[in-house]
N, C-alpha and C positions, 0 to 999 in steps of 0.2 A: 769969320773962321766957324769952320765946323767940326764937330766932334761925336764920334762914332763911337757908340758902345759894343764891344763884345767880351761875349758870355765865354766864362770859362772852358777849355772842352774836358769832358771829367774820361780820368783816366780808366783804359778799359780793363776788368777784373780776370786775375789771369785763371787761369786751368785750376779747377780742382777737383778728387775726387773722395768716396766717406766710405767706410762699408757699411752697413745696419750689423746691429747685433744682435740675434735675435733671443729670445729664451730659449734655452738646449736642453731637452729631456733626459731621459738616463740609456743607455744602452746607445745599438748602431743605430741611423738613423738617419732620413735624405731628409732635404730640405734647399730654399730656393736662396741663392746668395745673389744679394744686389746691394742699392745706393742708391746717393745721389750725384752727379754731377755737375759743376756752374761755368758754363764756357757758352754763350752765345753770337760765334761771330763764326763758324765753322761746325764740320762732322770732324766728329775728334771720337778713335777707338780707346774702345777699352779692352783692357786683355787682363783678364785674372786665372789666377791659377793657388794651386794648392799643392802639398807633396801625396792629396787623395784622390785628387781627377785632372783628369786632362785638362793645361790651357787653354782658354776658351775666350774668344772676342765678342761684344756687342758694341756697336755701332748707336753714337747718337749726336743728334744736330740741338746745338741750340744749350745745350745743358740739361738737366731733368733725371727724372728719375731711371735705373735701367736693373736689370735681373737678369739670376742664368739661371734655369729653374733644376729641381730633380737631383742634385749632388748627393752622393752618398757618402758618407763618414761613418768609420769604425769608434770604437770606444779609443784614447787616447787624444794625445797631447796633440793640435793643429796650428800650423799658421797659414792664412790664404790674406791676398798679397792683389794687390789691384794697382795697375799703370792704369794711364790715360800718355798716347801720345796720338801725332796728327792722322788723317785720315789716307791710304794711300801708302803707309809705311809699311814692309813687310820683315826686316832683317834690319836687326844695327839701329832702332829707331829712340827719337831724340825721345825720354822722359821726362813728360811736362806739368806730371803729377801723381800723387803717388799714396797708397793708402794699404795699411796693414792689421791683421784680425792675429790676436792669437786667442787661441779655447782650448777645453779641456770638456770631454766629452766624458762621464761618470759610468759607471757599470752600476748597472740596474742591482742590489740589493736582493738573495732570493728574500723569500716570504715564508715563515716558518714552518715546516715539512708536518703532514699527519702521518700515519701509522698504516693500517694495513689498509688492500684495494678493497672496491667492492663490486662483484661481478654479478650478471642476472639480474640490477634490481639489486644488489643487497651493499645497505650502508656500509660504510668504516666502520669498528669499533673502537672508541677509545676508554677503556675502562684497564687498564693497564696487560694485565699477563692473563686475563678471564676475556675470554670468550663470546663472554653473551653482554649484550648491550645495558649500562644502567640504567636500573629504572628510578624514574623522578615522578610517579605521579602522576603523570596525564599522558592522554592517551593522541597516539601518531597519528596522522591523516593519514586516509584511507584512499588517497588519489594521489599523483604525482602532477607535477605544474606540464600545463595544459602547451604546447606548441613554444615548444625548447627550444633556441636559436640563438646562432652567434654573429654579429657585425666585427671582422677584423681588420684593423690599419695598422701594419708594423707593430710598433711592440702595444698596441693597447687594441682593448676588443670592449664589445658593447654585448651584454648579456640581456635576451629578451624569452617573458613567457608568459602566460595566463594563471593565474594563479587560480588553484580549486579547492586548496584546504589549506587551515595552519596559519599561523602570524607569524613563521619567522621561516627563513630560511637559508639553505647550506653551498656555498657553493665547493666544490672540489673538481681538483684538475692537473694535471700530469704532463710531461711529455710523450710527445709520440713513442712509443716501445718499452713505456717504461710499467714495470706492475706492480707497482703499488701507485696509488695517488699521494703528489709530491705537496702537495699544496691543498690548501683552502681557505674558502671567505667564509666565515661559520657567522651565524644566528646575526645576519641578515633583515632587513625589514622589509615580509612578502610582501613586494610592490608592482615584480613581477621586468623592472627591472634593477640593472648595474653594473659596472663599471670595473675592469679588472684593466691597470696598466706596467710596463714596466716587463714587459714578455720580451723584450729583444726581435728576435726572428726566426724564435722556436714554433715549432709546429705541436699544436696545443691539444690535448682531449680533452673536454668538458663533459660536468654530470649537475644538477638541481637538484634537491634534496627539502621539498618545504616540510616543514618543521611547530608543532604546540608547542612553547617553552622550549626543554628541552629531550622533547620528545620528537623524533625525527621518524620521515617516511620512508618511503623505496627510494634511488635513484630514477630518477629520469633514464630513456634512453639517452646513447652517449652521443655526443655532437663530436666532430674531429676537426680540427679546422690546419691551415696554414698560415706562416709568415707570408705579407703581402705588402705593397705599395701603394696601393689604394680601399677604400673600403669595399671588402665583400660578403654577403650572405654566406652562413655556412648551416645546415640542418641536421 
C-alpha cells in the first residue's frame, strides 16, 4: 500500500485597493493621488475619480503601488474614489475592489495686517497717528540686505538675502495691486533665510528691512512673484 502526501492549495487573495492619505496644508493645492493594490494574477485597471478631477485610469500588474500626479484641489470638502476592474474593460465593468477617501482642505488664516506702505525704500511706521517712527535708542542699519530674492512654489515661499547689518529682520508683503503692506513677519533673526507659507495662489510683493532691535533701516528693492506649481526664482 502506498501513501501520497498532497500539500493543501493556498487560496488566492482577492483584489484589494487602498488610497494613501497624505497630510494636507491649507489653501488650494496640487497633490499626487496614490495608493496600493494587491492582486498577483493579472493586469488590473485602477480608476480614480472625484468631483475636482477628470476620472483617470492607471494599470498595474500583479499588485503594488500606483499614483496619479498633479491633481489640483480647492478649499472645501472632497471625496476621492478608487476602483479596481479587469484590464480591457471599458464600460459597465465589474468592480472587484474599491476604496474611498473623504477629506477637507481648510482655508489659510490671514496674518495680522500692518498699516502704512513704504515706497522708495521707506519703511512703514507703527506709531499710531504719528507719522514719525518710534525712537528706541538704537542705531538703525545704514545698508539694506544684499541680493534679496524669493523662491515660490504654490502656497510656500523661501526668502534669502545676504545680511549686511543689524541683528533682526522684518519682512513686509502684500498682494499685487495693494497700496498698503497687508502682512508682516517681524523681529526674526537676521540670518539671511526665512520661509512664509499659506500664500495660496496669490501674486505677492515682498520687501526686506534689516534692524538693530527696534531700530529698522530702509526697505530693499521690492520682489514681485506669482503663484506657481513648482519652485521658481524671483528677484
